[in-house]
C-alpha positions as CSV (number, residue, x, y, z in Angstrom):
1,G,-19.9,4.9,47.6
2,T,-21.7,7.9,48.9
3,K,-25.1,6.7,47.7
4,L,-24.4,3.2,49.1
5,C,-23.5,4.7,52.6
6,A,-26.4,7.1,52.5
7,D,-28.8,4.2,51.9
8,Y,-27.1,2.1,54.5
9,S,-27.4,4.8,57.2
10,E,-31.0,5.7,56.3
11,N,-32.5,2.2,56.3
12,T,-32.6,-0.9,58.3
13,F,-30.1,-3.5,57.1
14,T,-32.9,-5.6,55.7
15,E,-34.4,-2.6,53.8
16,F,-30.9,-1.6,52.7
17,K,-30.3,-5.0,51.1
18,K,-33.7,-5.0,49.5
19,K,-33.1,-1.6,47.9
20,L,-29.6,-2.6,46.9
21,A,-30.9,-5.7,45.2
22,E,-33.5,-3.7,43.3
23,R,-30.8,-1.2,42.1
24,L,-28.4,-3.9,41.0
25,R,-31.1,-5.9,39.2
26,A,-32.1,-2.7,37.3
27,K,-28.4,-1.9,36.5
28,L,-27.4,-5.5,35.6
29,P,-30.5,-7.2,34.2
30,D,-28.5,-10.0,32.6
31,V,-26.6,-11.1,35.7
32,S,-27.5,-14.5,37.2
33,A,-29.3,-14.8,40.5
34,L,-26.1,-16.3,42.0
35,E,-23.9,-13.4,40.8
36,L,-26.5,-10.9,41.9
37,Q,-26.5,-12.4,45.4
38,G,-22.7,-12.2,45.4
39,L,-22.8,-8.5,44.5
40,I,-25.4,-7.8,47.2
41,D,-23.4,-9.7,49.8
42,K,-20.1,-8.0,48.9
43,R,-21.6,-4.5,48.9
44,S,-23.6,-4.9,52.1
45,D,-20.5,-6.3,53.8
46,F,-18.6,-3.3,52.6
47,A,-21.3,-0.9,53.9
48,S,-21.5,-2.6,57.3
49,K,-17.7,-2.1,57.7
50,C,-17.0,1.2,55.9
51,C,-20.1,3.4,56.2
52,S,-19.7,4.4,59.9
53,I,-17.7,7.1,61.5
54,N,-15.5,4.4,63.1
55,S,-14.7,2.6,59.9
56,P,-11.1,1.5,59.4
57,P,-9.9,4.0,56.7
58,L,-7.0,2.0,55.3
59,Y,-9.2,-1.1,54.9
60,C,-12.0,0.9,53.3
61,D,-9.7,2.8,51.0
62,L,-8.2,-0.5,49.7
63,E,-11.7,-2.0,49.2
64,I,-12.9,1.0,47.2
65,E,-9.7,0.9,45.1
66,A,-10.2,-2.8,44.4
67,E,-13.9,-2.3,43.5
68,M,-13.0,0.6,41.1
69,K,-10.5,-1.7,39.3
70,N,-13.1,-4.5,39.0
71,T,-15.7,-2.2,37.4
72,L,-13.4,-0.7,34.8
């Protein structure tokens, strides 16, 4: 989460999504293009909602918890 939010705050949204796609492609080389796009959309949506000082803490905590369960 920290790296994701750092990238989100340091780049334009377009550049953020491009870098996110590159990282996910490298990390998950066997994932289909459709699945990759889904992951990019999900993580960029999370970043846009939860990487600012005014983010809703309860929502973001639940999203992080759900993501951790999905990756285990």
